[in-house]
N, C-alpha and C positions, 0 to 999 in steps of 0.2 A: 341606466347603462352607464359604460365605465367611457368618460370623455378621456381618458390617456393622463392623465393628473396624478400624481404621487399625492397622497394626505396622510399624515400623521393617524394612524391606528394605536385607542386607549388598550391599556391592561382590561380592561371589559370589554371590550370587543373581541379581542383576541383570547381570552377565555373562554367565550360563546363558540368560537370557532374551531371544527371538526378535524385537525390537521394530523396527521399523519405522522407517527415519529420519523425522525432520518435517522436511517442505518449508516453509521459508520462503519460497520465491522464486518468485512463482506469477504477477508480473507479465507480461505482455504489452504490447509498447506499440505502441500504436495508429500505424498506416501515418503519417497525418496528425500527430502525434505526434515522431515518428520523423524525419520529415521537416525539423521545425524549421528554422532556419539559426540558427548563436551568436548571432547578430542577433533573432535573432527569442524569441528563449529570456531573451536580455539586455534586450528590449524588456518583453515579458511580466512577466520578475522586478522591474522598474526600477515598472513599473506601480502595480503590484499590493504594492510596497515589500516583495517576498520577498526574503531571503541567506539564501545558502546557502553552508556548510562543508562542509568536510571531504570531500574526495575527489567524485569526480563523479557528480554527484547525474541522474537519471532530468528527462528536460524534462517542466515542466508540463503539463497538462492542459487544455485550455476549455471541453468541454462533457461530461455526464454518457456520451453514447456513443461516447467515448474511452475509459470504464474496460472492463474485461471481468469485472465487475458482473454477475449473472445477471439475465435480462430483468422477471424479477419484481420485482425489486427497484429495478430501472430504471423501471417500472411506479409505482412505490410512489412515488418520488421527484417521476415527474411529476403524480400524484395529489395530492401535499403543494404543488404549488407551485412549486419550485425550477425554475428554468429552468437555470441554469448555479451550476458549482461555487464558495465560495466562494474567496480567495485564498489561504485556508492548506488546503482541500481542496485544488485547482489544483495544489499543490505535491508535498503531505502524503501525498495516497492513493500514488503512486506510488513515493515512498522506501519508504512500509509495505509494499506489494505486492510489492516487490522482496526483505525480506527485511529490509531494513537500519535500522542504529537510528536514532531520529528521537526530538528534542526539538523542537518547535514549540508557537511562542508567538503567540496573534492578541490 
């Protein structure tokens, strides 16, 4: 039985365990976001003073409806009075939801 105590698990024990892989990339790019031109993405990032480094980052979102958040979460965001994602949310959420490393400073 389980006594509630933590114990170290050896590498051999880990190797025997059947553990489902952790899904890190669950971002589905909205059609409107996917269709943004390179210039439109540059304009959005420039307008909001967003800089991105390291590889190809997903395009920023401009509306909460462009996320794949559950409806219950989107309703709560709306009820709280938020109209649009903040600049950092617009770029950080697609990156984080893609399973990529992220350091964001607002």
